[in-house]
N, C-alpha and C positions, 0 to 999 in steps of 0.2 A: 657426414656425407651430404654433398650438395646435389640436388637434382639437375639434370642437364636442361638447359633452356635453349629454345630454337627461335630464331627470328627470320622471317621471310618477307615481311612488309618493308622491303628495301633490299640491300644486298644480303645474301645468305650469311648468317652468323650463328655460331654455336658457343654457348658458355657453360662452364662447370663452375658454379659459384661466380667469383669475380674473374676467373681465368677464361680468356678467349681461346677456344680450340681451333687449331689450323686444320681445316678439312682440305686436303690437297687433291689436285687433279680435277679437271673439268668434268670428266665422266663420273667420278665419285660424288662430286658436288651435285650434279644433275640427278643422280640416283637418290641421294638424300633429299633433294628438293621434291622429287616425285613422291617419295614416301611421306614427307611432311604435308604435302597437299592433300593426301588421303590419310592423315594421321588417325590411328586407331582402327584402320581398315586394312584389309589384305590387298596388296598390290602385286599383280602377277609379274613374272620375269619378262613376259612380252611387253607389258606396259612400261617397265623400267628400261627396256631396250629402246622403245619408241621415245621415251623422255630423254635418254642420254645420247642416242645415235641418230634418231630420226628414221627415215626410210632406208638409209644406206648404212649397213652395218657389216662388220667383217665376219668371216667364218669363225666358229668357236665363240661367238659373242655371249652365249649363255654362261660359259665358264668365266668370261671377263666380268660379267655382272656379279657372279658369285664371289669372285676374288675381291672386287671393290666393296661389296657388302661386308666381306670378312675384314677388310682393312678398316672400315668404319667401326665395326664392332670392337676390334682391337683398340682403336683410338679411344672409344668410350670407356672400355674396361680399364685402360691404363691411366686415363686422365680424369675420370669421373668417379673415383672411388670404387671401381669394380662394377658400377652400374652400367648395364647394356640395355638401352631402350628398344633395340631392334630384335624382333623375334621371327622365327621361321614358321610359316603357316602353309602347309601343303606344298604347292609349287610356287609359292610367293613369299613375300616378306611384309612385315607390319612394324611401324614404329609406334611405340606406346608413349603417349603423353598424357599428363594429368593437368589439373588446374594450375594455371600460371606458367606452364612450360612452353606454350606456343603462342606467339603474338597474334596470329590469325584467329585462333580460338578466343583470345581475349577481346579482340575487335568485335567478333560476332556476339560475344556475351554482352558487351556494352551496347550494341545495337538492340538486342532483345530487351535489355533493361530500359533503354530509351522508349521503346514501343510500349512497354507496360506503363511507364510513367506518363506518357502522353495520353494513353487510354484513360488514365485516372485523372486527367486534367491538370497534371503537374508539369506544365510546359517548361518552366525555368529549370527544374531538375532534369527534364528530358534533354534539354540543351546541354547541361553539364555532362550527362552521360554520353552524348554525342561528341562533346569536347574530349572526353576520356578515350572514346573510340578512335578519334583522329590522332591522338597523341601516340598511338602505337606505330604510326607510319614514319619511316625514316627515308623514304624515297620510293621509286617504282618497285613493285613486287618482283623479287628475284632479279634485281638489277644486275645486268652483265651476263645473264644466261639467255642464250639465243636459239635453242632448239625450238622448232615450231610447236611442239606439244606444250612446252613450258611457257612459250609466248602466249598461246591461247589461254592457258590457265591464268596467266597474269592479267590478261585482258578482262577476264570474267571477274577477278577480284577487284580490278580497277573500277569496273562498273559499280561494284558495291560501294567503293569509296566515294565515287561521284554521286551516287544516290544518297548516301549519308550527308554529303555536303549540301545537296539540294534540300534535303529534309531539314537540316539545321537552319538553313537560310529561310525556309518557309516558316519554321517556328518563330524565328526572330522577327519576321515580318508580322506574324500574328500578335506578337507582343509589342508592336509599334516601334521596333528598332530599325526603321526604314533607312535613315541616313547612315547609321553605323554599319549596315550590311552591304552598302553600295560598293565600298572598296573591294571587299572579298569577291563579290559577284562580277565586278569588272575584270579582275584577273582570271576568274573561272571562264567567263564568256570569251575572253581572248584566247585562252588555252584550248577551249572546246567549242569552237564557233558553230559546229553543226548540231550541238545539243540544245534542242528547243526548250527543254525544261529550264535550263540555266538562263537562256535568253529571256524567257517569260518572267522569271524571277527578277532579273536585272531591270527589265522594263517597269515592273510593278514597284520595285524599290525606288527607282528614280521618280516615278509618278507620285508615289505617296510622300516622297521627300519634297514635293513641290517643284520638281525639275521635269516638267512635262515635255518641254522641247527636247531635252536629252533622251527622255524615254521614247519619244517618237523617232528620234535619230537612231537609237539602238535598233528599233524595228527595221528602219530603212537599210541599215548596214547588214543586218542578219538576212532579211528577205532578198536583198541584192546578191549576197553571197550564194544563197540557195539557188537562185535562178542562174547565175553566171557559172558556178562550178558544178552544180548537180542537175540543172535543167528542170527544177521543180519549184513550186510556190511554197511559201511558208505554210506550216500546218494549220489546221482549223483553230486550234486553241490559241496560237500566236496571233492569227488574224482576228479572232474575236476580241482578244485583249487590245489589239491596236484600234479596232473599230470602237470599242468602248471608251478608250482614251480620247478619241476624236469627238465623241458625243459628250464627254464629261460624265460618263456613267457613274453615279454615286455608289453603285454596288461594288466598284473596284476598291472602295475604302475598306471593305471587309473581305478578306480572302477566304473562299470556301475550303472546306476540308478536301484534301486530295489523296492520291494513292501512293504517296511517297513511302508509306510504311512497308510496301512490298519488299523492298531491299532487305529490311531488317527481319522479315518473316520468311525469307526464302528457305532457310534451313530448318531442320527439325527442332522441336522444343527441347529444353533441357530436361533430363530425367535424373532423379535422385541426386540433384546438385551437380551433375557432370556437365561439361561444356562440349557439345558435339556440333561442330560446324558442318555446313552443307558440303557434300563431296564435290571436289573439283576434278573433272574427268581428265585423266592422264592416259587415255587409251591410245592405241597404236596408230590407226589410220585416221587422218583428218577427213571429215566430210566436206562436201562442197560448201555447205553453210559455214563451216569453220574457216575455210579459206577466205570466204567473203568477209567474215568477222575480222580476221587478221588484216585483210586488205583495208577494211574500213578504218581500223586504228592507225595504220600507217598513213593513210590519206589524211586523217585528222592531224597527225603529228606534223605534216608539212603544210597544213592549211595556211598558217600565218605567212610562210614564205611565198606561197602562191598568190595570196591576196594581200598585197602590201597596203592598199588603201584601207582595208578593214583593220589591220594592225595599227595604222596611224590614227584611225578614229578612236580605238580603244586607248591608245597611249595618250591622246589628247584628253580623253575623259579621265584617265588615271591621274594625269598631271593636275587637272582641275580639282580632283577629289583629294589628292595629297596636299595641295595648297590650301584647300578648304580646311582639312584636318589640322594642318600646321597653324593656320591663322586662329583656329578655335582654341589652341593651347597657349597662345601668346597673352600675357598679362602685363599690365602697366606696372612699372617699378614703384 
């Protein structure tokens, strides 16, 4: 008997052993996604309605939720050796998952492991744990699901991914891998031009790799975008880094410890060996702050189209970096 495995770090996928199960219907898939986002916790019918229908739902929607949950349970019982991971709890439902059954939990587990390793001073092993965490990702969380509640949940998980990427880059810089990390940071900075942590890491990597002019140019591009698109100046940290580079501040050769561990420690600690990820709210009504969060992500997604000069600058840097890497691999016959 094979346990059911769920994957949400990318398109929703369900496996029973090597067999991929077809979860039909957008509503049923959305309900399953909402249950998985709160795995091992009770999700109310009202929350499931919000995740699958949003604010506009038909009469008799509670019955429709019950019918779709029933369909999911029949699928699992028929295709997973009689195992049904969905249980009824009061007026809601809960999907039960254990170790190795949900990629989100495995991602969170690897982040916690990386945090412990870094605290022990084992940075190389911490980087490997972060590599393992990133290997769970197959694409955007719940790719293809577009109800507002699920979109916001996906945004929050994406923030964890970006935090882990920044954390890994920072560790690699501390180990002196300045030149090697530039290529990854160039791509991240282009994809997330408003994220100052990534911009800072890119500047520092270029600076430590002896590419001071490019580091200063990266600041010019980022600060120009902030002023033109947002009407604000670069943050204090980014400005201090820029000023330090202009002065040739030797303290930039050693990066101080920062707070990037916050992402890994967001959720509760493991107890008795179980993996319990932080809950992702799939509640019904979105607050004003949630609407702003969703709008911010959408604005970020179109940033490269709006600011073509910024994209060109990053592409030029990427081409130079790719050429540099290719040249370093060429050997004489």
